[in-house]
N, C-alpha and C positions, 0 to 999 in steps of 0.2 A: 562750688560756693558754699561759705559756712553761714549758714542762717541759725542766729542761739538764740536760744529761749528766755528763760530764768535769770538774767543777770543785770545790773545796772550798766550804764556807761563805764564807768571808775571801773567796777568790777572786773570787768570783761578786756579793760585793757589792761589792768595790772595782773590779771592771771593767763592770756593768751599766750605768753609765752611758756607756762608751763603745760601747756595742749598736749605737749609729746611724751609727757611721762605716761608711764605706766599707769591705767586707770584706775579707779577705787573700785573697791566692790561698792557695787549700788545698793544705795539706801532705798529705805520703802517709800513708795510714793504717797498716794494717797489711801488711808485706812478708813474706810465707811462703816459706819458704827450707827447702829438702828436700837434707840432705847425707847420701849412702848410700856409705860403703867398705867396701871387702871387704881393705884393703890389710894386709899382713902387718907388726906393730909393729916400730915401729924399738927395737931395742935398745942404740943405741947414746948413750949421754947428754949431752945439751944442754950447751952452754958458758955459759947463760944462763938466769935463771928471771923467769918472768913473773907479776906479782902482780897481784892482784886490787885493782882499788882501794877505798879504806876507803866503808865505806856502800853498795858493791855485792856481787851475789852472780854467779856462775857457775851457770846452769840445763843440764842435761845432758839429753838427749831426753827421758827418762822426766817429767822434771819441768816442761818445756815443754809434755808432755800435760796433765796437771795443772795446769797455768796455764790452760791453753787453756780446757780445759772449764769452768773457772771463770767466767772472763771470758766465754767464750760466755752460759753461763746467764745471767750479769749483764746481759750486753747485750740478749739474745734477750727480757729481761723489761720492761728497761727502753723498747726498741721497741714492746714489745706494748702498754705505757701509756703511749706518741705522745712520746715524749722525741726530743729535738733537739740533736744534739750539737755541744758547740762546741770548735775545736781549740786548745788550747796546752801548749806542753814541759813547762811546770813540774807539771803534776799529772796523774795516772794517773786513767783511768775507772774512778769508783767511786760517785760522787753522781748524784742525783735530785732536784730543787728544782723547788718551782710557786711561781712568784712572780704576784702580782697582786691583785685584789679580788674574792672568792668568798663566795658563802655559808658560813654557820662551818662548820666540821669536816668538809667535803666533801672538800677537797684532802688533808687530815690523815689522813683513814680508808684513801685511795688508798694514802699512802706506807707506812701501816701492813702493807696488803694487799702491796704490794710487794716489802717483807721479808719476809711470809709465803712468798710465791711463790719465792722466791729460794733461803732457807733449804729448802723442800721438794723445789727441784727438783736442789739440790748431794746431798739425801740425808745430811745431818751427823749424824742421830739427831736424837732430840728436843729442842726447843728450847722457849725461852721469852720472848716480847714482855714488858717491864717496862715500864711505863706510867704517868704521872704528869703534875700541873701545877704548875710554877714556882710559881708566885703561890700557889696554895693552902697548899702546904707552909708555905711564905714567914707568910701570913698565920696559919696556925696555930700554928707553931713565932714567931715574930716578934712580932706585933701581940696575939695572944689570950694568949699565955704559955703554949701548952703545950709540954711540954720536949721537948725535939727526941728524947730516948727515946722518949718517949709515942707522937710520931707515925712513928717508925721500928716500933714494936710494930703499930702499924694497919696498916703496909706490909706485916710478915711474915703477920698475919691473913688479909688480902684474899690474899695467894700461896696462901693454902692454901685458901682458900672461895670463890674466884673472884672476878667483877669488879663488875658493876655493881649486885650489891646492896649494897656498900661506900658508893658515891658514893650512893645513895638513902638509907643509912644517914646518911652525913653531912650532905646537905641537911635531914635532921631535926634535927640536931644544935642547942639552943639556943643556944651560942656561936657556930658558923658560920652561924645564920641571922641574926645582928645584922650580920654583916661581907657587905656589898654585893661587894666584889671575889671572897670565897672563893664567895660563893653563883654568883657568873656564872662563876668555872671551873669549877665543880661543873656547873653545868648546863651547860654545853658538853661536861663528860665525859659527862654521860648521854647528850647526844645524839650522840657519836662512838663510845659502847657502841650505840647504836640503827645506825648505819651498820655498825658494824662486825660486827653481826650478819648484818644483809643481805648483807655480803660471806662469811658462812659462818667468820668466823676468831677468835673469842670464845674457843674453848677454848684459843688459844695466848696470850692476852692477861692478863695481871695490873696489876692497879689497886694500885701499888707506891708509898706516900708516902714512903717512907727512899729513893726514887730521886732523886740529885741528880748532874746530870752535870759541875757544878763551872764550867761558862760563862756566862759574863754574859750573853752578847747573846741568848738563850733567853728568849721572853715568854711562851711559851704551854705548851701539851702538852709532853711531853719524853719519849723512849723509846729503850729498848735492848734489844736481842736477846742472850741468853745460853745457848750450848748447855749442857746437862742430861747430867749424869753417870748410867746407869742405879743404880739402889741396890743394893748386894748383897743385902740382904735384903729380905723383904716386909716391907713395914710402913715401911723407912725412906723419910725422904724423897729427892728427887734433889738432887743438889749441881750446883751450877753449875760449869761447867770455862773459862767466859770468854767476853767480851763478843767478838760477831763483828757487830755491827750496831748504829749509833745513829742518833738525829737529834732534830727537833721544829721547833715554831714559833720564827722570828727576825724578829720586823716591823719591828725598829727597826735592824737591822744596815746594810742599805741607805744609811738617809738619814744615817749615821754617815760615809759618804763622797759624798754632795751635798751642796755647796757652799749649796744652798738649804734643805736640810733635808727635801725630799721624802721619804716615806715608801712604799716597797714590799711589803706582804705578802708573807712568804715560809715555806715549809715545806718540808723536806728530811729526805732519809735519806743516810748514808754507809755503804756496805758495806766491812766490813774485808778487803778482798783478802788481802793478805799474811797474815791472821791466818787465816784459811781454807786458804790455800794450805800452812800448816806443818801444821795440823790435818789436810788431805786428803792430802797425801803421807805424813805418818806410817801413817794407817792403811791407805793402799793400800799403800805397798811391806810392810806385815806383813801384809799379808790376800788379794793378790792378786799376778799378772804383768800389768804394764802395756805395751799396745802401745805400741811406741815409733812405727810408722809407721802410716797410714792402709792400708797395702796390704791388697790382699783375698785376692789367690791370687798364688802363687811360680809359675812356670812350670819344670817339671824335667825334667829325662830319666832314665831309668833304667839306659840303657849309654853306652858312648861314640859320639861322632859324630853327635849330635843337635842341633847348636849351629843348623842352618838351621831344623830344625823349632821348635826352641825360639823362633828368631827371628819364624818367619812367627806362630805362635799368639800371640806377646805381642803382636805388632803388632795383629791382630786383636780382642784383649780392649783394647787402649788407644783404635781406633777405636770398641770400642761404650762407650768411660766408663768401663771398671771398671779399678782401682787395680792394677797387677802388676806383679810386678819378675823377676827373672831372676839368677841369678849370672855376674859377670864372666869366667866360664872357659870353654872349649874342651869340656874334659871334667870338670865338678866329679864329685865321687862322690855317689853318692845319700844316703850317709849326713851328709853335710856338709850337702847342701840340707835335707836335713828336719832337722838340729840348727839353722840358719839361721832356718828357722821357727818353731823352739821358742823361741830366743832373743827373737826379734824381736815374736813375737805374732800371726804370718799363720796366719788358720785356716785358708785353704786351699791344697792344692799342686795343682796340675793337671800331670799325668804324661805325658812320649810313651816310647815304648820301641819293639822291633822287633815286638811283637806287638802293641802298640796301633794302631801305623802300618798293620800286613797286616789290622788287623780295621775299621779306620775309626773308631778309639774313641778316646779322651781319659780316661785313669783321673782318678777326681777323689779325694783324699784329703782327710777331716776331720783336720787335727791334733791337736784336742785328743780325739779317739775313735777316731781310728787308722782309720775304715771306709772300705773304699775300692769306688766302684763304676763299671764304664765307663759313659760318657754318648757317643753319637753325636758325631762332628765338629761337624756343624752344629747339635748344638743344645748346645753345651758354653757358648756366652754365657747363653743363657736361663737355664742350671741356675746357673750363678753368681750371677746376678743375681738369678734368683729365693731361692736361699739367703741371701744377703746381705740382701733385705728382710725375710727372718724371723728374720734375727738381730738 
């Protein structure tokens, strides 16, 4: 089974026939950089202006943290489902595709499960995955003569009352029962709902005949995930606030790029990373302090002339795998060190002072609660690791 990661539908189809060529040398994936500065701001005006290229945007430390969390959730979910990454400079990792001849609706059900898992992991709030069948709606509206507004009303009905019940109802419809293509599509949808029930996600799936994604290459099931706005008053219907994922089956697309017209059945999904990034950025900035580093503890001094002791302790923490910082000054004020933790979101402060050195302890301070406890020097590593594992 080919499960492909960072490709759009069109890119995968256009280059699928080249996969047998000798592989390229791997490009560098993610390069992690940590920039930490405690310099005074330069008040001199610059003689030139640096402009961001059109179509791009600069991301600050807080934005990078948000973006990394989103991509980590997406990538880890893709890997959990057996995805194999492909490297290309043209597209960002946001797609998951399954290509090959398989039994009906099994890959389709997994794609819907992946969307469900990612949106759950990102904790974006309530969401709904709308699902339809391109040919079923086309047959109802085009060949059977059912008016488009009637088909859309059926879609609204099913959003309110569930999923598989309408599929079964349409299977018994006298007009639809006379159309082979429509019956086949509805039969596949019923099978798909059986698999989604086994995956435990049917409460988030809505069979919606009004859904039409507008892309010609889809050939079967199509779906789109939308975030729902919490109703203002009891009894009101939730309102959609935008699509954050979409996909479907596109069995004919690869053959369009094959000179011999060979068909490769495919189904896949796309995650709207930029859309999700904008939503999460707005919510987090409004509701919570974002930690811009992964630092777990700041090594601080309560009095002057404790630089060597700070350096000894931070080296011990680094060697133990603890993410630690200290200010790059010989005698920073204690208040400055505490303010730095609050600004950057560092949760713990390991404090060394005259009394602590005399007693053979390190004072461990929680930045959030401001609680302080004395920990014996030989146990400080274990205590920090314990606290980090519980957070």
